[in-house]
C-alpha positions, 0 to 999 in steps of 0.5 A, spaced: 410 558 507 405 552 505 407 546 508 407 540 504 400 538 506 397 545 505 400 544 498 397 538 497 390 541 499 391 547 494 393 543 488 387 539 490 382 545 490 385 547 483 384 541 480 377 542 482 377 548 478 376 553 484 378 560 483 385 563 486 381 567 490 376 562 493 383 557 494 386 563 498 379 564 502 379 557 504 386 555 506 387 563 509 393 564 504 394 570 500 393 570 493 400 571 490 402 565 495 397 561 492 399 563 485 406 562 486 405 555 489 401 553 483 406 555 478 412 551 481 416 558 483 416 556 490 417 549 494 413 547 500 416 546 506 422 551 505 421 558 506 423 564 501 429 567 504 429 575 504 436 576 503 440 575 497 444 568 496 451 570 497 453 564 492 448 566 487 454 571 483 459 564 483 454 559 480 455 561 473 463 560 474 462 554 478 458 551 473 462 553 467 468 549 471 465 543 473 462 542 466 469 543 463 472 538 469 467 534 472 472 531 476 475 538 479 476 537 486 472 542 490 478 545 494 481 546 487 475 550 485 475 554 492 482 556 491 480 559 484 474 562 487 478 566 493 481 571 488 474 572 485 471 574 492 468 568 495 468 568 502 464 561 504 468 555 507 469 549 503 463 546 507 459 551 504 462 550 497 460 543 497 453 544 499 452 549 494 454 544 489 450 538 491 444 542 493 444 546 486 446 540 482 452 543 479 457 537 478 455 534 472 455 526 471 462 524 467 459 520 461 466 517 459 466 514 466 459 512 466 461 508 460 465 504 464 461 502 470 454 503 468 454 500 461 451 494 460 455 487 460 454 482 455 454 474 458 461 471 456 461 464 454 467 459 457 467 453 454 470 447 458 478 447 458 478 454 454 481 459 459 485 460 466 484 467 469 490 470 473 490 476 477 495 479 483 491 480 489 495 485 494 496 483 501 498 489 506 501 488 513 504 481 512 508 478 518 515 481 519 517 474 521 516 472 513 522 476 511 519 479 505 522 486 503 516 490 504 510 490 509 506 487 503 505 480 500 502 478 494 497 472 492 497 470 485 490 467 483 489 463 478 481 461 476 479 456 471 473 460 467 468 454 466 468 451 473 470 457 477 476 452 481 481 456 483 488 456 486 493 461 489 501 462 491 504 467 495 509 471 493 514 477 496 514 481 489 510 482 483 516 482 478 517 477 472 521 472 476 516 471 481 510 471 477 513 465 473 515 462 479 508 463 482 504 461 475 508 454 476 506 453 482 498 455 481 498 450 474 501 444 478 495 446 483 490 446 478 493 440 475 493 442 468 493 447 462 487 450 458 487 453 451 489 460 453 491 464 459 487 471 461 491 477 464 490 484 465 495 489 461 500 488 467 507 490 465 510 483 467 506 480 461 505 486 456 511 491 454 507 498 455 510 501 449 509 496 444 503 492 446 507 486 445 509 480 450 515 481 454 520 476 451 521 472 457 513 471 458 513 469 451 518 463 452 514 461 458 508 461 454 511 457 449 514 452 453 507 450 456 504 451 449 498 456 451 495 462 448 496 469 452 489 473 452 490 480 454 484 484 456 482 490 452 484 497 454 478 501 458 474 494 457 474 490 463 469 486 466 473 480 462 476 477 469 470 476 473 471 469 475 478 471 478 476 478 481 471 474 485 475 469 487 480 475 489 475 478 493 473 472 497 481 470 498 482 477 501 476 478 505 475 471 508 482 468 508 487 474 509 483 478 514 483 472 519 490 469 518 493 469 525 499 473 526 504 468 528 502 463 521 509 462 518 509 463 510 509 456 509 503 455 513 500 460 510 500 457 503 498 451 506 492 454 509 490 458 502 490 451 499 486 448 503 481 454 503 481 454 496 479 446 496 473 448 500 470 453 496 470 448 490 464 445 494 460 451 495 454 451 491 452 455 485 448 456 479 450 453 473 447 452 466 444 445 468 441 448 475 444 448 482 451 445 482 458 446 485 465 448 482 468 441 483 462 438 479 463 442 473 471 441 474 470 434 472 468 437 465 474 441 464 479 438 459 485 440 462 492 438 458 498 435 462 503 440 464 510 439 461 515 434 464 520 439 465 519 446 469 521 452 465 528 455 467 526 461 471 531 464 477 528 468 482 532 474 484 532 478 491 536 483 493 538 484 501 543 488 505 548 484 509 548 486 517 554 488 520 555 481 523 555 479 515 548 475 515 542 477 511 535 475 512 531 471 507 524 468 508 524 468 516 532 465 516 538 468 516 545 466 512 552 468 512 556 472 507 563 473 507 565 478 512 568 483 507 560 484 504 558 487 511 553 492 510 553 491 503 547 490 498 547 482 495 543 478 491 539 472 492 538 467 486 533 461 487 531 456 482 523 454 484 523 447 487 531 447 489 534 446 496 539 451 496 540 459 494 546 462 491 548 469 494 552 474 489 555 481 489 553 487 485 558 484 479 554 477 479 560 473 483 557 467 487 560 468 494 556 463 498 551 457 497 547 455 503 542 450 503 535 452 505 531 452 511 524 452 512 521 459 512 520 463 518 523 458 523 529 464 525 535 459 523 542 462 522 546 458 517 553 460 517 559 456 514 566 455 517 569 459 512 565 465 514 565 464 521 573 464 521 574 470 516 569 474 521 573 472 527 579 474 524 577 481 521 574 482 528 580 481 532 584 484 527 580 491 527 579 491 535 583 497 539 589 495 543 588 494 551 582 495 555 576 499 553 575 505 558 569 504 562 564 510 563 565 513 570 573 511 570 577 517 573 583 521 569 586 527 573 590 532 569 598 528 568 604 531 568 604 534 561 597 537 562 600 541 569 606 543 565 602 546 559 597 549 565 603 553 568 605 555 561 599 559 560 598 562 567 605 563 568 609 563 575 606 568 580 609 574 582 613 575 588 610 579 594 614 582 599 611 584 606 614 590 609 613 592 616 613 599 619 614 600 626 613 608 626 605 607 627 606 603 634 611 608 636 606 614 635 601 610 638 606 609 645 607 616 645 600 618 645 599 613 650 604 616 655 601 624 653 595 622 656 597 618 662 
């Protein structure tokens, strides 16, 4: 085996027109060895194996399968190789695929990530980009139905100014409510809104707008632009702001922060980001300075009539948890599923049954305070039902003594029956015989 330094010497001597025999004499290696390294048959620093490689018989099959499916899992390939006689481990298979470069690059996927990107112009007041940011591990006291929160981020494409609104869900009513809040924070409307192909905006079957979202866009007088399928890189402004919000704000948010405090916190954080310096067409500037050039149209005088609905299951005390507080329902609905309705900006919520009948209306408490709101009618009805369903008498204690009573003892006697009488017969014959024997011995 030649080291890399010896290989350099051999190639240098060969370039100087030394013969193979002279190179072998000078370096102390055989002529066949020198000739194989010069032809490139052997690689410097790697000793040629004297035993056949057990993976060689499977190389052709593995290469063919990975050409057919470049994303085929190695563990799936291992399942196919076992019946063919391959006895190596999963680590051996992956090492051989890597060292032999058997997995080709997928051209279809390379088109998405490695294609050249064109520079997209964003005139002032032209476009607002919207996107959801999923926030895992939301505080439990927020009262969200799952352990996730969602942040709708809206970014002005020209200046990069962005604002965000928290939501417990990504469904259509929460999207419209969050968009209303974000548009109010931005202070106006651009000519168009840009989204990816989310189901709450576009019908996946027809590719057309959802009817309610279409009415929402008409109410604001804007156009809706959806990114083309498999052609991303159209929402770079909002995606970068999503990354900033997730890494610099959400990761450091304290556990005891209430939902309202978190909303105020993200608004303050986004406002601070407006002052950061960035590279613009006219040199170094800030998003706040570029925002002055945005020609935003005013918002409609009336908000779009949207109702946010969420389902909850009532407890045995006829209470539901919502946004960190508890609200009462009629006791007949204990352990039943009810629906909460709220209009954005309203100070009350309506609670309905599965059939849609309104059974309760409560004034909203500040989210996250742990307040319980009960009506007098619900309290009276719950006490009445609880007292009526209570068992008569005193409940039994855990260590109370209950010996068998008269009825139990009579039943026991019937099972066992009366004991059979036993007669005792005393015979004096044995004593008489013992007395006779005693007199005889005397």
